[in-house]
C-alpha positions in Angstrom: -19.2 -54.2 49.9 -20.9 -54.8 46.6 -22.5 -51.9 44.9 -20.5 -49.2 46.7 -19.5 -46.4 44.5 -15.7 -46.3 44.2 -15.3 -42.9 42.4 -16.3 -39.5 43.6 -18.1 -37.0 41.4 -16.5 -34.3 43.5 -13.0 -35.5 42.8 -13.8 -35.6 39.0 -15.2 -32.1 39.2 -12.1 -30.9 41.1 -9.8 -32.4 38.5 -11.6 -31.0 35.5 -13.0 -27.7 36.8 -16.6 -28.7 36.2 -18.9 -31.7 36.7 -21.4 -33.4 34.6 -24.6 -34.1 36.6 -27.2 -36.5 35.5 -30.8 -35.5 36.3 -33.6 -38.1 36.0 -37.1 -36.7 35.6 -40.4 -38.1 34.6 -39.5 -36.9 31.0 -36.2 -38.9 31.0 -32.5 -38.4 31.6 -30.8 -35.1 31.2 -27.3 -33.7 31.9 -26.1 -30.4 33.1 -22.6 -28.9 33.7 -21.8 -27.6 37.1 -18.8 -25.3 37.4 -16.4 -25.8 40.3 -16.5 -22.1 41.2 -20.3 -22.0 41.6 -21.2 -23.8 44.9 -24.8 -22.9 44.6 -25.0 -24.7 41.3 -23.9 -27.9 43.0 -26.9 -27.7 45.3 -29.4 -26.4 42.8 -28.8 -27.5 39.2 -30.5 -25.3 36.6 -34.3 -25.5 36.9 -34.7 -24.3 33.3 -34.9 -27.4 31.1 -33.4 -25.4 28.3 -30.1 -25.6 30.2 -30.3 -29.4 30.3 -28.5 -31.5 27.7 -29.3 -34.9 26.1 -26.6 -37.6 26.1 -25.5 -36.7 22.6 -25.3 -33.0 23.5 -23.1 -33.6 26.5 -20.9 -35.8 24.3 -20.5 -33.0 21.9 -19.8 -30.5 24.7 -17.1 -32.8 26.1 -15.6 -33.3 22.6 -15.4 -29.5 22.2 -13.5 -29.3 25.5 -10.9 -31.8 24.2 -12.2 -35.1 25.8 -11.7 -38.3 23.9 -14.6 -40.6 23.2 -13.5 -42.9 26.0 -13.1 -40.0 28.5 -16.5 -38.6 27.5 -18.0 -42.1 28.1 -16.3 -42.3 31.5 -17.7 -38.9 32.5 -21.2 -39.9 31.5 -21.0 -43.3 33.3 -19.8 -41.4 36.4 -22.7 -38.9 36.1 -25.2 -41.8 35.9 -23.7 -43.4 38.9 -24.4 -40.2 40.9 -27.7 -39.5 39.1 -30.2 -37.3 40.9 -33.9 -37.8 40.6 -36.2 -34.8 40.6 -39.9 -34.9 41.1 -42.3 -32.0 40.9 -44.2 -31.3 44.0 -47.6 -29.7 43.4 -47.9 -26.5 45.4 
């Protein structure tokens, strides 16, 4: 099946103790980290945009955690494959 995702974000998260989640909004693309031990965070990423990171910020975050450039790129690509789009609903 063409276009089927072959890698699991959950498996990456389990292997590393956290996940990088890509959030797409009307203002662009953002990344957040989701710790493995916080199941609520997996359902509700931080609503506060101050917790969101740009691509360059997430690359620096991963570098500080010991990821090589190739590993960081792979993590970002995987996050984009599983990107979540958020829209604001007027209430």
